Phi, psi and omega in degrees: 000147183268137181230135173288166174257125188245093178311321184299317174297317177299320180297315178302318176297310182302318179288331179287329186246356184303314181266073196297326179294341177265356176284125176307137183310322185289345181259357183284145187249307188252163177297144181221122183270347184079002174181157185054045192238011191291315178296322176303311183293320178300314180302321178298316178297317178297314176311306184298318181301333180268003169098014175292328185254132168273128187286135182140156186233012176291158180307313178296323177291316178302317180288328172297319179290328178291322174299321179293324178292313180300327179270001178064032177299127180057035171233171177242096184311139178071001182228298181230099184204147174252177188205149172284350188249342178206175187297324179114192187290166180298318180297340181280316195241011176237134188305304190286324181289324176296321182294305184300320178291313184299323181271356184279154175283124188202167179276322186228149171114177184298141183228123182225162178239143176282113187271319187199153175207137179159200179275174175296334182273338185262342182259117179285126181304331185288354175276344180282132183242160169307134181096346177288154177248130180254131171243140182242145165285131180241110185304321185276359176272282170221108186313127179084355187251141174291127184226004180213148184231144179227145178257120184278119183255355175203130181274173179180175185270338179233169180298325176303322184284327182289129178245151180223158165239147177200172172236163180064060006264152188292129179222137182245112179050048173280131176305136180293346177295337177302325175277315181300337177273006176231067181285344169298322182271323183233083186282335183219155181223151166229153182244127172247137178235128185268151181216171184305151180202186180248149176220157176289328181200000000 
């Protein structure tokens, strides 16, 4: 079945769960390691954008969402899936594997296009939209390798205007300028944009 991608639903999820330590335990859905969790969180946001998550934090809604996770609604079992008990599959919780999988040609699963890649000087901020996923090279992680992911919750004309949510470290509607002002640590960025795709359920 074909499902559209809804950035608004994904943004609502990102804002609800970005500061995970502040989410009451009874409202938590996925495994959270407290570190090295950025791609896991991004996959959760994308999953929500495809309709995996029913918006709301009430007890009945939380239980319904837990059942959807257990049933792999808007996931691809054994390939791209998350869990309340562990991080999930490699394509779900690793930065480079998520990127390669999202951009690959396939019958089922998240589908993205690479919109831009470059330095903070070469990528114009105005092309970034709500719902995009940004991946950053982190020099202190592995020089030259993409190692961090951010979810865009608000677009804008400048790095100050654009807001992101992420985990590792947890940030809620942080201006993207926080990263842009540190080109020595985050020298390059790439932009992924998701579109409608097919899932078995």
